C-alpha positions in Angstrom: -35.9 35.2 -11.8 -32.7 34.3 -11.9 -31.9 36.9 -9.3 -33.8 35.7 -6.9 -31.9 32.7 -7.3 -28.5 34.0 -7.4 -29.8 35.7 -4.1 -31.5 32.5 -2.8 -28.0 30.8 -3.0 -26.6 33.1 -1.7 -27.9 33.4 1.5 -28.3 29.5 1.6 -24.6 29.4 1.6 -24.2 32.4 3.9 -26.8 30.3 6.6 -24.3 27.4 5.9 -20.4 28.7 6.6 -22.1 31.2 9.8 -23.7 26.8 11.3 -20.8 25.1 10.6 -18.3 28.1 12.4 -21.1 28.5 14.3 -20.6 24.6 16.1 -16.7 24.6 15.3 -16.9 27.9 17.5 -19.2 25.7 20.6 -16.3 22.8 19.6 -13.9 24.5 20.8 -15.8 26.5 23.5 -16.6 22.8 25.6 -13.0 21.4 24.6 -11.7 24.4 26.4 -14.4 24.1 29.4 -13.5 20.6 29.3 -9.0 21.5 29.5 -10.2 23.8 32.9 -12.9 20.9 34.2 -9.8 18.6 34.4 -6.8 20.8 34.8 -9.4 21.5 38.1 -10.2 18.1 39.2 -6.4 17.3 39.2 -5.2 19.9 41.8 -8.5 19.3 43.5 -6.4 15.7 43.5 -2.9 16.4 43.9 -4.4 18.8 47.5 -5.7 15.9 48.5 -2.6 12.7 48.3 -1.1 16.3 49.9 -3.8 16.1 52.5 -3.9 12.3 53.1 0.1 11.8 52.6 0.8 14.8 55.5 -2.1 12.9 58.1 -1.2 9.0 57.6 1.0 8.1 60.1 4.8 7.6 58.6 6.5 4.2 59.4 9.4 3.9 61.7 12.6 3.7 59.4 
């Protein structure tokens, strides 16, 4: 009976530890994805700014 309880507790703690590690892994991946998307957005934005600056007529100084 006691052995069953010990095995049950070990299994439960293992499941909890796995769940926490999985949660952290997903959170880390989400951070990486967000960082990549922000990088892409900034890159696209600077390209657009370059094109706009090229196409706008220059003021004679």
